[in-house]
C-alpha positions in Angstrom: 74.5 15.5 -34.2 72.8 11.9 -33.4 69.2 12.0 -32.5 68.5 10.5 -28.9 67.4 6.8 -28.8 63.9 5.9 -27.8 65.3 4.6 -24.3 66.8 8.0 -23.7 63.6 9.8 -24.6 61.8 7.4 -22.4 64.0 8.1 -19.5 63.9 11.9 -19.9 59.9 11.7 -20.1 59.7 9.6 -17.1 62.3 11.5 -14.9 60.0 14.1 -13.7 57.5 11.4 -12.5 60.5 9.5 -10.8 61.8 12.6 -9.0 58.3 13.5 -7.8 57.8 10.0 -6.5 61.1 9.9 -4.6 60.4 13.3 -3.1 56.9 12.0 -2.0 58.6 8.9 -0.4 61.3 10.7 1.3 58.8 13.3 2.7 56.6 10.5 4.3 59.5 9.2 6.2 59.5 12.1 8.4 56.7 12.7 11.0 53.5 11.1 12.2 51.6 9.1 9.6 47.8 7.9 9.5 47.7 4.2 9.0 45.0 3.2 6.7 43.4 -0.1 6.1 44.8 0.0 2.4 48.6 1.0 3.0 50.0 -2.2 4.0 48.1 -4.4 1.5 49.0 -2.1 -1.5 52.7 -1.9 -0.4 52.9 -5.7 -0.1 51.3 -6.1 -3.7 53.3 -3.4 -5.5 56.8 -4.4 -3.9 56.0 -8.1 -4.5 55.2 -7.4 -8.1 58.3 -5.3 -8.5 60.5 -8.0 -6.7 59.1 -10.6 -9.3 59.9 -8.4 -12.1 63.3 -7.5 -11.0 63.8 -11.2 -10.2 62.7 -12.0 -13.7 65.2 -9.5 -15.2 68.0 -10.8 -13.1 67.5 -14.2 -14.4 69.4 -13.2 -17.6 72.5 -13.0 -15.4 73.6 -15.9 -13.3 74.0 -15.3 -9.7 71.8 -12.0 -9.6 68.7 -13.9 -8.4 70.7 -15.0 -5.4 71.8 -11.6 -4.7 68.4 -10.4 -4.9 66.8 -13.0 -2.4 69.7 -12.1 -0.1 69.2 -8.5 -0.2 65.5 -9.0 0.3 66.2 -11.0 3.3 68.6 -8.5 4.7 66.0 -5.8 3.8 63.4 -7.7 5.8 65.7 -8.1 8.9 66.4 -4.3 8.7 62.5 -3.7 8.7 62.6 -5.5 12.2 65.0 -2.9 13.4 62.9 -0.1 11.8 59.8 -1.5 13.5 61.5 -1.5 16.9 62.1 2.2 16.5 58.7 3.1 15.2 56.2 4.8 17.6 52.7 3.6 17.5 49.7 5.5 18.5 46.1 4.3 18.6 44.0 7.4 19.3 40.3 6.8 20.4 38.1 8.4 17.7 41.0 9.5 15.6 42.6 6.4 14.2 45.9 4.5 14.1 49.1 6.5 13.6 52.7 5.6 13.4 56.0 7.6 13.3 58.7 5.7 11.3 62.5 5.7 12.1 63.5 8.4 9.8 67.2 7.5 9.6 66.7 4.0 8.5 64.1 4.5 5.8 66.0 7.6 4.5 69.3 5.8 4.4 67.9 2.9 2.4 66.1 5.2 0.1 69.2 7.3 -0.5 71.3 4.2 -1.2 68.7 3.0 -3.7 68.6 6.4 -5.3 72.3 6.9 -5.5 72.5 3.5 -7.1 70.0 4.3 -9.8 71.6 7.6 -10.5 75.0 6.0 -11.0 73.6 3.1 -13.0 71.8 5.4 -15.4 74.9 7.5 -15.7 77.0 4.4 -16.2 74.8 2.9 -19.0 73.7 6.1 -20.7 76.7 8.2 -20.5 79.9 6.4 -19.5 79.6 3.4 -21.5 76.8 4.3 -24.3 77.8 1.1 -26.4 76.3 -1.2 -23.7 72.9 -2.7 -24.5 70.0 -0.9 -22.6 67.3 -3.3 -21.9 66.0 -4.1 -18.5 67.9 -7.2 -18.4 71.1 -5.3 -18.9 69.9 -2.6 -16.4 69.4 -5.2 -13.8 72.6 -7.0 -14.8 74.5 -5.3 -12.0 74.6 -6.9 -8.6 74.8 -3.6 -6.6 71.6 -2.4 -8.5 69.7 -5.6 -7.7 71.2 -5.5 -4.0 70.0 -1.8 -3.5 66.7 -2.8 -4.8 66.4 -5.8 -2.9 67.3 -4.0 0.5 64.6 -1.4 -0.1 62.0 -3.8 -1.2 62.6 -6.2 1.6 62.5 -3.3 4.0 59.3 -2.1 2.6 57.7 -5.7 2.7 58.8 -6.3 6.1 57.6 -2.9 7.5 54.4 -3.5 5.7 53.7 -6.8 7.3 54.5 -5.4 10.5 52.3 -2.4 10.3 49.2 -4.8 9.1 50.2 -7.2 12.0 50.0 -4.0 14.6 46.7 -2.7 13.1 45.0 -6.3 13.3 46.2 -6.5 16.8 45.0 -3.1 17.7 41.6 -3.9 16.1 41.2 -7.4 17.8 41.9 -5.8 21.2 39.2 -3.2 20.4 36.8 -5.7 19.5 37.4 -7.7 22.5 37.3 -4.7 24.8 34.0 -3.3 23.4 32.4 -6.7 22.8 31.6 -5.9 19.2 32.3 -8.1 16.3 32.9 -5.8 13.3 34.2 -2.4 14.4 37.4 -1.3 12.6 38.4 1.5 14.9 39.5 4.0 12.0 37.7 7.1 12.8 
């Protein structure tokens, strides 16, 4: 019997972490959430960097970058729909809260997860002779599109949350006549 390759061992090692993060992400899509001052900026940085990395990997395949950009734009457009169906609350003394639209976020996450599971099965089990580098993994237009939709949605949603937070805090400062209050209990 042949020993597993290093990429297979890496995948097996990272699988519990990946499953845990997916579970945590899906759990956050349901119910009211506190909006911290750090959530939107962290989301913007992480998804921007991931998008740049995926874009760099997609450069090895002509046309994939165009698919990524189109999917990022479509995801951003979907985030507008998601924000429209989000419930926002500014509670005096408690902080800022929002309840995201669970259906849209769950659908995009499930699409991305299903595509990644299929791509892993395709690369590792169905066609084991295929090269397994990052560029090859991202060589699939559906994989790039699934990532782009989720990343575009997350980026657009984070921008909208940051804008809402800034507007609420600006209104609070104007109402209270104070220059530096941030209103986060």
